[in-house]
C-alpha positions, 0 to 999 in steps of 0.5 A, a space after each residue: 370809110 369811117 362814118 361820123 358819129 353825130 355831135 349833140 353839142 354841134 346839133 348834128 342830126 344827120 338826114 338818112 332819106 335821099 328823096 328828102 335830100 333830093 327835094 332839098 337840093 332842088 330848092 336852089 334851082 330858082 337861081 340856076 346861074 348862081 354858085 352854091 354855098 352848103 352849110 353844115 354838109 356833115 357826110 354830104 347827103 345833101 352835097 352828092 345832089 348839089 355837086 351834080 348841078 352845073 354850077 360851082 359848089 362850096 361846103 363850109 363845115 366846122 366839124 373836123 371829123 366831117 370835113 375829113 370824111 367829106 374830103 375822102 368821099 368827094 375829092 372833086 370838092 377838095 379845093 372847095 371844102 372849108 373847115 371853118 365856122 359859118 357865122 364868123 366867116 366874111 361871106 364877100 370872100 367866097 365868090 369874089 363878092 358875087 351873089 350866091 345861093 345859101 342852103 343846108 340842112 341847119 343845125 337847130 341851135 344856130 338856125 336863127 343866128 344863120 339867118 341874121 347872117 344872111 340878113 347882114 349880107 343880103 346883098 350877095 344872098 338873094 336865095 337862102 333854102 334849107 331845113 330847120 326846126 318846123 316851129 322856126 320855119 312856121 315863125 319865119 313864114 308867119 303873117 301879121 296877126 298870127 301867134 307865131 309872127 315875130 321879130 324874126 318874121 318881120 326882119 326877114 319878110 322885110 327883105 325876102 319873100 318866104 316860102 314854106 315848101 314842105 314838112 319833114 318827119 323826125 324819123 328820117 334823121 340819125 339821131 332823130 330830133 324830138 320835133 319835126 323839120 321843115 324846109 323853106 325858101 327865102 327869095 330877095 324882094 324889091 325892097 331897097 331900104 327900110 328908112 332905119 338900121 335893123 341891126 339896132 333891133 337885134 342888138 337890143 334884143 337882149 334888153 326889150 321884150 318882143 312886143 316892144 321890138 315888134 312895135 319899134 320895127 313896124 312903127 320906126 322902120 315903117 315896114 308893115 306894108 313890106 311884110 305883106 308883100 
Protein backbone atom coordinates (compact mmCIF):
# COMPACT_ATOMS: atom_id res chain seq x y z
CA UNK A 1 0.00 0.00 0.00
CA UNK A 2 1.56 3.26 -1.15
CA UNK A 3 1.87 5.90 1.57
CA UNK A 4 0.55 9.39 0.91
CA UNK A 5 3.08 12.19 0.69
CA UNK A 6 1.99 15.24 2.73
CA UNK A 7 0.99 18.16 0.51
CA UNK A 8 2.02 21.61 1.67
CA UNK A 9 -0.72 23.42 -0.24
CA UNK A 10 -3.33 21.40 1.69
CA UNK A 11 -1.65 22.13 5.02
CA UNK A 12 -1.12 18.41 5.64
CA UNK A 13 0.90 17.33 8.67
CA UNK A 14 0.30 13.64 9.30
CA UNK A 15 0.17 12.60 12.95
CA UNK A 16 2.51 9.67 13.75
CA UNK A 17 1.95 9.17 17.48
CA UNK A 18 -0.73 6.53 18.06
CA UNK A 19 -1.18 7.45 21.73
CA UNK A 20 -2.01 11.03 20.77
CA UNK A 21 -4.38 9.75 18.07
CA UNK A 22 -6.15 7.56 20.61
CA UNK A 23 -6.47 10.48 23.03
CA UNK A 24 -7.97 12.68 20.31
CA UNK A 25 -10.41 9.94 19.31
CA UNK A 26 -11.57 9.60 22.90
CA UNK A 27 -12.57 13.28 23.05
CA UNK A 28 -15.74 12.42 21.10
CA UNK A 29 -17.02 10.21 23.92
CA UNK A 30 -18.85 13.15 25.50
CA UNK A 31 -21.69 12.26 23.11
CA UNK A 32 -21.42 8.46 22.78
CA UNK A 33 -24.79 8.09 21.07
CA UNK A 34 -24.07 10.42 18.12
CA UNK A 35 -22.47 9.58 14.76
CA UNK A 36 -19.06 11.06 13.94
CA UNK A 37 -17.76 13.10 11.04
CA UNK A 38 -13.98 13.27 10.73
CA UNK A 39 -12.52 16.08 8.63
CA UNK A 40 -9.21 15.53 6.85
CA UNK A 41 -8.43 11.94 7.89
CA UNK A 42 -5.31 11.70 5.70
CA UNK A 43 -4.06 8.12 6.07
CA UNK A 44 -6.45 7.35 8.91
CA UNK A 45 -4.30 7.54 12.03
CA UNK A 46 -7.29 8.96 13.93
CA UNK A 47 -9.85 7.04 11.88
CA UNK A 48 -8.54 3.67 13.08
CA UNK A 49 -9.60 4.50 16.64
CA UNK A 50 -12.89 6.18 15.70
CA UNK A 51 -14.16 3.14 13.77
CA UNK A 52 -13.71 1.00 16.89
CA UNK A 53 -16.42 2.99 18.61
CA UNK A 54 -19.90 1.53 18.36
CA UNK A 55 -21.45 4.14 16.08
CA UNK A 56 -21.54 5.41 12.52
CA UNK A 57 -18.38 7.14 11.30
CA UNK A 58 -18.04 9.16 8.11
CA UNK A 59 -14.88 10.87 6.87
CA UNK A 60 -14.50 13.72 4.41
CA UNK A 61 -11.23 14.21 2.56
CA UNK A 62 -10.38 16.57 -0.31
CA UNK A 63 -7.07 14.89 -1.24
CA UNK A 64 -7.68 12.19 -3.86
CA UNK A 65 -4.53 10.26 -2.89
CA UNK A 66 -5.65 10.08 0.73
CA UNK A 67 -9.10 8.97 -0.40
CA UNK A 68 -7.57 6.13 -2.43
CA UNK A 69 -5.44 5.09 0.55
CA UNK A 70 -8.43 5.13 2.92
CA UNK A 71 -10.54 3.02 0.57
CA UNK A 72 -7.83 0.38 0.48
CA UNK A 73 -6.95 0.53 4.18
CA UNK A 74 -10.52 0.74 5.52
CA UNK A 75 -12.79 -1.23 3.14
CA UNK A 76 -15.55 -1.26 5.77
CA UNK A 77 -15.74 2.53 5.43
CA UNK A 78 -16.13 2.47 1.65
CA UNK A 79 -19.64 3.90 1.61
CA UNK A 80 -18.76 6.51 4.22
CA UNK A 81 -15.59 7.97 2.67
CA UNK A 82 -16.58 11.29 1.13
CA UNK A 83 -14.25 12.91 -1.39
CA UNK A 84 -15.22 16.56 -1.08
CA UNK A 85 -14.33 19.98 0.31
CA UNK A 86 -15.78 20.15 3.83
CA UNK A 87 -16.17 23.93 3.63
CA UNK A 88 -18.49 23.61 0.61
CA UNK A 89 -20.62 20.74 1.88
CA UNK A 90 -24.23 20.81 3.00
CA UNK A 91 -23.81 19.26 6.44
CA UNK A 92 -27.54 18.71 6.89
CA UNK A 93 -27.40 16.01 4.22
CA UNK A 94 -24.73 13.93 5.94
CA UNK A 95 -26.81 12.20 8.61
CA UNK A 96 -30.32 13.05 7.36
CA UNK A 97 -30.29 16.32 9.27
CA UNK A 98 -29.53 14.63 12.58
CA UNK A 99 -26.86 15.87 15.05
CA UNK A 100 -23.31 14.53 14.90
CA UNK A 101 -19.91 15.05 16.50
CA UNK A 102 -17.32 16.86 14.38
CA UNK A 103 -13.66 15.92 14.86
CA UNK A 104 -10.32 15.79 13.10
CA UNK A 105 -6.69 16.77 12.86
CA UNK A 106 -7.62 20.03 11.16
CA UNK A 107 -5.39 21.68 8.54
CA UNK A 108 -3.87 24.79 10.12
CA UNK A 109 -4.61 26.95 7.09
CA UNK A 110 -8.40 26.49 7.28
CA UNK A 111 -9.09 25.77 10.97
CA UNK A 112 -10.85 29.10 11.56
CA UNK A 113 -13.02 28.53 8.48
CA UNK A 114 -13.92 25.09 9.78
CA UNK A 115 -15.12 26.61 13.05
CA UNK A 116 -17.16 29.28 11.27
CA UNK A 117 -18.75 26.41 9.35
CA UNK A 118 -19.45 24.75 12.70
CA UNK A 119 -21.13 27.94 13.93
CA UNK A 120 -23.28 28.08 10.80
CA UNK A 121 -24.43 24.52 11.57
CA UNK A 122 -24.56 24.70 15.36
CA UNK A 123 -28.08 23.25 15.36
CA UNK A 124 -26.65 19.87 14.26
CA UNK A 125 -23.12 20.07 15.74
CA UNK A 126 -23.52 19.83 19.53
CA UNK A 127 -19.87 18.91 19.93
CA UNK A 128 -16.69 19.63 17.99
CA UNK A 129 -13.30 18.28 19.00
CA UNK A 130 -9.91 18.04 17.36
CA UNK A 131 -6.37 19.26 16.95
CA UNK A 132 -5.37 22.69 15.70
CA UNK A 133 -2.49 25.12 15.99
CA UNK A 134 -1.79 25.84 19.67
CA UNK A 135 -2.03 29.60 19.15
CA UNK A 136 -5.50 29.27 17.64
CA UNK A 137 -6.62 26.93 20.42
CA UNK A 138 -5.47 29.43 23.04
CA UNK A 139 -7.32 32.21 21.24
CA UNK A 140 -10.57 30.22 21.11
CA UNK A 141 -10.33 29.27 24.80
CA UNK A 142 -9.19 32.71 26.01
CA UNK A 143 -11.27 34.59 28.55
CA UNK A 144 -12.29 38.28 28.48
CA UNK A 145 -9.37 40.55 29.28
CA UNK A 146 -6.80 38.15 27.85
CA UNK A 147 -4.44 39.38 25.13
CA UNK A 148 -5.57 36.53 22.89
CA UNK A 149 -9.31 37.14 23.42
CA UNK A 150 -10.79 38.08 20.06
CA UNK A 151 -13.63 37.69 17.59
CA UNK A 152 -13.27 33.93 17.28
CA UNK A 153 -13.24 33.64 21.11
CA UNK A 154 -16.43 35.67 21.44
CA UNK A 155 -18.39 34.01 18.65
CA UNK A 156 -17.52 30.45 19.64
CA UNK A 157 -17.91 30.98 23.40
CA UNK A 158 -21.30 32.59 22.79
CA UNK A 159 -22.58 29.21 21.60
CA UNK A 160 -20.12 26.64 22.95
CA UNK A 161 -18.31 25.72 26.13
CA UNK A 162 -14.62 25.54 25.18
CA UNK A 163 -12.12 23.15 26.79
CA UNK A 164 -8.39 23.32 26.08
CA UNK A 165 -7.54 19.65 26.65
CA UNK A 166 -3.83 19.15 25.98
CA UNK A 167 -0.80 20.34 24.02
CA UNK A 168 0.87 18.26 21.30
CA UNK A 169 4.55 18.46 20.37
CA UNK A 170 5.53 19.36 16.82
CA UNK A 171 7.80 16.29 16.74
CA UNK A 172 4.95 13.77 16.39
CA UNK A 173 4.06 14.86 12.85
CA UNK A 174 5.32 14.23 9.34
CA UNK A 175 6.46 16.77 8.35
CA UNK A 176 6.89 18.55 11.72
CA UNK A 177 5.06 21.90 11.75
CA UNK A 178 6.93 24.97 12.95
CA UNK A 179 4.58 25.38 15.91
CA UNK A 180 2.99 23.25 18.62
CA UNK A 181 -0.54 21.95 18.36
CA UNK A 182 -3.36 21.59 20.85
CA UNK A 183 -6.52 19.54 21.23
CA UNK A 184 -9.75 21.27 22.17
CA UNK A 185 -13.38 20.33 22.70
CA UNK A 186 -16.34 22.65 22.12
CA UNK A 187 -19.72 21.64 23.51
CA UNK A 188 -22.97 23.50 22.82
CA UNK A 189 -24.23 25.57 25.74
CA UNK A 190 -27.81 26.63 26.49
CA UNK A 191 -27.77 29.79 24.35
CA UNK A 192 -30.75 29.98 21.99
CA UNK A 193 -30.24 33.40 20.40
CA UNK A 194 -27.92 36.42 20.61
CA UNK A 195 -30.34 39.16 19.70
CA UNK A 196 -28.53 39.83 16.43
CA UNK A 197 -27.16 37.96 13.41
CA UNK A 198 -23.50 37.12 14.04
CA UNK A 199 -23.06 36.36 10.33
CA UNK A 200 -23.08 40.09 9.72
CA UNK A 201 -19.86 40.45 11.71
CA UNK A 202 -18.11 37.66 9.83
CA UNK A 203 -18.92 39.33 6.52
CA UNK A 204 -17.66 42.71 7.78
CA UNK A 205 -14.38 41.32 9.13
CA UNK A 206 -12.51 42.57 6.07
CA UNK A 207 -13.76 46.12 6.56
CA UNK A 208 -13.41 46.76 10.29
CA UNK A 209 -10.54 46.44 12.75
CA UNK A 210 -10.90 43.56 15.20
CA UNK A 211 -11.32 45.97 18.14
CA UNK A 212 -14.33 47.60 16.48
CA UNK A 213 -15.88 44.24 15.68
CA UNK A 214 -15.32 43.16 19.28
CA UNK A 215 -17.13 46.25 20.54
CA UNK A 216 -20.05 45.62 18.19
CA UNK A 217 -20.29 41.97 19.16
CA UNK A 218 -20.21 42.66 22.89
CA UNK A 219 -22.52 45.66 22.85
CA UNK A 220 -24.96 45.16 19.98
CA UNK A 221 -25.28 41.39 20.47
CA UNK A 222 -25.01 41.75 24.25
CA UNK A 223 -23.07 38.49 24.63
CA UNK A 224 -20.46 39.47 27.22
CA UNK A 225 -22.22 37.51 29.97
CA UNK A 226 -22.76 34.50 27.70
CA UNK A 227 -19.06 34.36 26.87
CA UNK A 228 -18.33 33.94 30.58
CA UNK A 229 -20.62 30.94 31.02
